[in-house]
N, C-alpha and C positions, 0 to 999 in steps of 0.2 A: 317166525316156524306155526306160532297160535295162527296164524294165515294156513297153514301147509295143512296144518289138524282140521281145518272147518273144508278143505276142497276135502281133503280127503273124503267126508263124508258123503260128497255126494259123485265123486270121478277118481282116479288113478290119479296120484299126484308124489313124483319127486319134485328134492328142491338142486339145483345148477350150485354150490356154491366154491367152484375148482379156482376160479381168477376166469377162464373161457372164455371168449369173446365170444360179445353173442349173438354176433353172428355165428359161431360155436357152437354152439350153444342150441340156436332154433334151427343148425343143422341135421346135429345129430337128434332130434326132437322129430325133428320132422320124418326123417330117415325111418323110422320106431311107433305105433303105434298111436299116438296121438295127438286130439285133435286139433287143439286148442293149448295152444304157450298166453301162459299169465305173466308177463316185463314191469316188473320193479327194483325199481331203480330210485335214486335217493331223494329227484327230480318231481320221479313222482308219490310217493310217500308223501315230499314235502307238501304237495296238490292234496291228498289226501284223494289219492286213490291209482290201480295201475288200466296200462292198457294192458288190452280181452284181443288176444290173433287167432285168427283163424289159418288154421298152417295147409290148411288145401288150397283155401281159396287166396290165402296173404294178403287177406281184413283184419284191419282192427279199428279197437275202438276205446277211450275212455271207459271207465265202469269206475264210479267212486266204490272207496274200498265197503264203507260196508252193506251195496251192495252186490260185492262182489258174484257172491257161489252163487246166489241165485241166476247169474250172468251166467254162471259157467252150464249149471244148472238147466235156464231157457237153450243156452245153444248148442247142447251135448244132445236133448229132445231135438230140435232142431233139426242136428243131422241124420240125427234115430233115423224122421219119419220121413228126410228126404232121398235116404239109406232106399228105403224101405219103397219108395217110387219110383 
């Protein structure tokens, strides 16, 4: 939850703890206004990273947990710049 608080400083953030499948969670996020998804499971935690997924393009990449907030902020700024052009 500490990570969610940090992410809320740069972007609207929600955490899904319902136990639904990843596919269902991503579908719900994609239907809303979400541009990015942060995927964080046991395997990612063991590696000290999260998967940052662009919900519009469907692309994803691994990001270290310590760089995650900055990566989210940079991705959102890039998305805003692309929308303006």
